[in-house]
C-alpha positions as a LaTeX table, in Angstrom:
\begin{tabular}{lrrr}
\hline
Residue & $x$ (\AA) & $y$ (\AA) & $z$ (\AA) \\
\hline
Met1 & 41.95 & $-91.45$ & 137.49 \\
Ala2 & 39.27 & $-89.27$ & 135.97 \\
Lys3 & 35.96 & $-88.95$ & 137.65 \\
Pro4 & 33.00 & $-90.36$ & 135.78 \\
Tyr5 & 30.56 & $-87.78$ & 134.46 \\
Thr6 & 27.86 & $-87.07$ & 136.99 \\
Ile7 & 24.62 & $-85.21$ & 136.45 \\
Lys8 & 24.14 & $-82.35$ & 138.84 \\
Asn9 & 20.87 & $-80.76$ & 139.88 \\
Ser10 & 21.54 & $-77.67$ & 137.73 \\
His11 & 22.08 & $-79.92$ & 134.68 \\
Val12 & 18.77 & $-81.69$ & 135.28 \\
Ala13 & 16.87 & $-78.39$ & 135.21 \\
Val14 & 18.52 & $-77.35$ & 131.93 \\
Leu15 & 17.96 & $-80.80$ & 130.40 \\
Ile16 & 14.25 & $-80.81$ & 131.36 \\
Thr17 & 13.83 & $-77.27$ & 129.97 \\
Val18 & 15.43 & $-78.26$ & 126.65 \\
Leu19 & 13.29 & $-81.43$ & 126.40 \\
Ile20 & 10.11 & $-79.43$ & 127.11 \\
Ala21 & 11.10 & $-76.87$ & 124.43 \\
Ile22 & 11.73 & $-79.66$ & 121.91 \\
Phe23 & 8.41 & $-81.32$ & 122.78 \\
Leu24 & 6.47 & $-78.04$ & 122.41 \\
Gly25 & 8.23 & $-77.30$ & 119.10 \\
Ala26 & 7.38 & $-80.76$ & 117.79 \\
Cys27 & 3.74 & $-80.35$ & 118.87 \\
Tyr28 & 3.61 & $-76.98$ & 117.10 \\
Phe29 & 5.02 & $-78.27$ & 113.82 \\
Phe30 & 3.26 & $-81.67$ & 113.75 \\
Ile31 & $-0.14$ & $-80.77$ & 115.25 \\
Tyr32 & $-0.90$ & $-77.04$ & 115.15 \\
Val33 & 0.59 & $-76.14$ & 111.75 \\
Pro34 & $-1.20$ & $-78.89$ & 109.75 \\
Asn35 & $-4.55$ & $-78.05$ & 111.40 \\
His36 & $-4.06$ & $-74.33$ & 110.78 \\
Glu37 & $-3.02$ & $-74.97$ & 107.18 \\
Lys38 & $-6.29$ & $-76.81$ & 106.61 \\
Thr39 & $-8.24$ & $-73.87$ & 108.05 \\
Val40 & $-6.40$ & $-71.41$ & 105.79 \\
Gln41 & $-7.04$ & $-73.56$ & 102.72 \\
Glu42 & $-10.74$ & $-73.80$ & 103.58 \\
Arg43 & $-10.87$ & $-70.02$ & 103.91 \\
Tyr44 & $-9.25$ & $-69.56$ & 100.49 \\
Phe45 & $-11.67$ & $-72.01$ & 98.90 \\
Arg46 & $-14.58$ & $-70.10$ & 100.43 \\
Cys47 & $-13.13$ & $-66.92$ & 98.92 \\
Leu48 & $-12.88$ & $-68.61$ & 95.52 \\
Gln49 & $-16.49$ & $-69.76$ & 95.81 \\
Asn50 & $-17.56$ & $-66.19$ & 96.60 \\
Val51 & $-15.63$ & $-64.89$ & 93.59 \\
Asp52 & $-17.31$ & $-67.55$ & 91.43 \\
Glu53 & $-20.76$ & $-66.58$ & 92.70 \\
Asn54 & $-20.04$ & $-62.88$ & 92.11 \\
Ile55 & $-18.84$ & $-63.48$ & 88.55 \\
Asn56 & $-21.88$ & $-65.64$ & 87.77 \\
Ala57 & $-24.19$ & $-62.97$ & 89.23 \\
Lys58 & $-22.50$ & $-60.30$ & 87.11 \\
Ile59 & $-22.91$ & $-62.42$ & 83.98 \\
Gln60 & $-26.58$ & $-63.07$ & 84.80 \\
Asn61 & $-27.18$ & $-59.35$ & 85.39 \\
Ser62 & $-25.53$ & $-58.49$ & 82.09 \\
Ala63 & $-27.67$ & $-61.08$ & 80.30 \\
Ala64 & $-30.79$ & $-59.63$ & 81.95 \\
Gln65 & $-29.75$ & $-56.15$ & 80.81 \\
Leu66 & $-29.30$ & $-57.39$ & 77.23 \\
Thr67 & $-32.66$ & $-59.16$ & 77.34 \\
Ala68 & $-34.34$ & $-55.96$ & 78.54 \\
Leu69 & $-32.63$ & $-53.99$ & 75.77 \\
Leu70 & $-33.95$ & $-56.44$ & 73.19 \\
Asp71 & $-37.49$ & $-55.57$ & 74.26 \\
Val72 & $-36.94$ & $-51.88$ & 73.42 \\
Asp73 & $-37.82$ & $-50.52$ & 69.99 \\
Thr74 & $-34.59$ & $-50.31$ & 67.99 \\
Asp75 & $-35.73$ & $-47.13$ & 66.23 \\
Asp76 & $-35.92$ & $-45.29$ & 69.56 \\
Ala77 & $-33.36$ & $-42.45$ & 69.77 \\
Asn78 & $-32.46$ & $-43.21$ & 73.38 \\
Phe79 & $-31.81$ & $-46.85$ & 72.50 \\
Lys80 & $-29.46$ & $-45.90$ & 69.66 \\
Lys81 & $-27.68$ & $-43.39$ & 71.87 \\
Tyr82 & $-27.22$ & $-46.00$ & 74.62 \\
Ile83 & $-25.97$ & $-48.66$ & 72.24 \\
Asn84 & $-23.52$ & $-46.34$ & 70.50 \\
Asn85 & $-22.19$ & $-44.81$ & 73.73 \\
Pro86 & $-22.83$ & $-47.15$ & 76.69 \\
Gly87 & $-20.74$ & $-45.07$ & 79.08 \\
Gly88 & $-17.90$ & $-46.42$ & 81.08 \\
Asp89 & $-14.76$ & $-48.15$ & 79.96 \\
Tyr90 & $-15.81$ & $-51.60$ & 81.08 \\
Tyr91 & $-17.77$ & $-53.04$ & 78.17 \\
Thr92 & $-18.83$ & $-52.48$ & 74.58 \\
Phe93 & $-21.77$ & $-53.77$ & 72.61 \\
Ile94 & $-21.12$ & $-56.29$ & 69.84 \\
Asp95 & $-22.38$ & $-55.82$ & 66.30 \\
Asn96 & $-24.77$ & $-58.42$ & 64.93 \\
Asp97 & $-22.38$ & $-59.39$ & 62.14 \\
Lys98 & $-19.79$ & $-60.51$ & 64.74 \\
Phe99 & $-22.09$ & $-63.14$ & 66.26 \\
Leu100 & $-21.01$ & $-66.74$ & 65.93 \\
Gln101 & $-22.96$ & $-69.18$ & 63.77 \\
Lys102 & $-24.08$ & $-71.25$ & 66.77 \\
Gln103 & $-25.97$ & $-68.26$ & 68.11 \\
Asp104 & $-28.96$ & $-68.46$ & 65.81 \\
Ser105 & $-31.42$ & $-69.89$ & 68.32 \\
Asp106 & $-33.02$ & $-68.17$ & 71.30 \\
Gly107 & $-30.98$ & $-68.08$ & 74.45 \\
Thr108 & $-27.99$ & $-66.62$ & 76.22 \\
Phe109 & $-24.48$ & $-67.53$ & 75.18 \\
Thr110 & $-21.30$ & $-66.79$ & 77.09 \\
Glu111 & $-17.86$ & $-66.91$ & 75.53 \\
Ile112 & $-14.63$ & $-66.61$ & 77.52 \\
Asp113 & $-11.47$ & $-65.78$ & 75.59 \\
Gln114 & $-8.55$ & $-66.56$ & 77.88 \\
Thr115 & $-5.85$ & $-65.36$ & 75.49 \\
Arg116 & $-7.31$ & $-61.84$ & 75.25 \\
Gln117 & $-8.81$ & $-62.10$ & 78.75 \\
Arg118 & $-12.30$ & $-61.09$ & 77.67 \\
Val119 & $-15.80$ & $-62.22$ & 78.43 \\
Ser120 & $-18.53$ & $-61.90$ & 75.81 \\
Ile121 & $-22.23$ & $-62.37$ & 76.45 \\
Tyr122 & $-24.70$ & $-62.80$ & 73.60 \\
Val123 & $-28.49$ & $-62.83$ & 73.82 \\
Val124 & $-30.68$ & $-63.98$ & 70.95 \\
Lys125 & $-34.43$ & $-63.48$ & 71.16 \\
Thr126 & $-37.25$ & $-63.93$ & 68.71 \\
Val127 & $-39.78$ & $-61.08$ & 68.86 \\
Asn128 & $-42.82$ & $-61.25$ & 66.56 \\
Gly129 & $-41.09$ & $-63.75$ & 64.29 \\
Lys130 & $-38.01$ & $-61.54$ & 63.95 \\
Ile131 & $-34.69$ & $-62.68$ & 65.42 \\
Arg132 & $-33.01$ & $-59.97$ & 67.47 \\
Lys133 & $-29.42$ & $-60.25$ & 68.66 \\
Leu134 & $-27.45$ & $-58.18$ & 71.12 \\
Gly135 & $-24.14$ & $-58.82$ & 72.79 \\
Met136 & $-21.60$ & $-57.18$ & 75.04 \\
Cys137 & $-17.90$ & $-57.73$ & 75.48 \\
Ser138 & $-15.69$ & $-56.69$ & 78.37 \\
Arg139 & $-12.90$ & $-54.31$ & 77.47 \\
Ser140 & $-10.66$ & $-55.62$ & 80.23 \\
Ser141 & $-11.25$ & $-58.76$ & 82.18 \\
Ile142 & $-9.67$ & $-58.94$ & 85.60 \\
Ser143 & $-7.51$ & $-56.24$ & 87.05 \\
Ile144 & $-5.77$ & $-56.93$ & 90.31 \\
Ser145 & $-4.77$ & $-53.33$ & 90.88 \\
Ser146 & $-7.12$ & $-50.49$ & 90.06 \\
Pro147 & $-6.94$ & $-46.76$ & 90.65 \\
Arg148 & $-9.64$ & $-47.02$ & 93.33 \\
Ser149 & $-8.27$ & $-49.90$ & 95.33 \\
Arg150 & $-4.80$ & $-51.35$ & 95.09 \\
Arg151 & $-5.62$ & $-54.42$ & 97.19 \\
Ser152 & $-8.91$ & $-55.69$ & 95.81 \\
Leu153 & $-9.66$ & $-58.03$ & 92.94 \\
Arg154 & $-12.09$ & $-56.34$ & 90.56 \\
Trp155 & $-14.09$ & $-57.84$ & 87.71 \\
Asp156 & $-14.65$ & $-55.39$ & 84.87 \\
Ser157 & $-17.27$ & $-56.44$ & 82.38 \\
\hline
\end{tabular}
């Protein structure tokens, strides 16, 4: 007759070790991973908020630059030179005839063209009863890789 299966002391040690490993693995996957995933998602959302704040600050700075340029005499040689050759490959100035109809009142208007991936900023200001318009348009919108840094996200406007 065959002997019934008996658990020996060496089997108990292996069985307890395997059960502890399974318990620790379950704790890792059901407790640690979900908590860590939440932390990573919060970090990414903070990064997105920072990108949003940086883009808004860049748009506000560009609008302030346009507003300051509207205060300059348009017959000034330096003004014409700056408008015709702004320097840099990041933005160009927009001609007055390319303004949209809705931009006839004072204020700052922002237009985002997702198909061409461009951002345009228009400023309309009334000076001494005369309406002055000036706008700028980004030449390229968002480049993930740039010659200066292959790992950073850069906003060109």
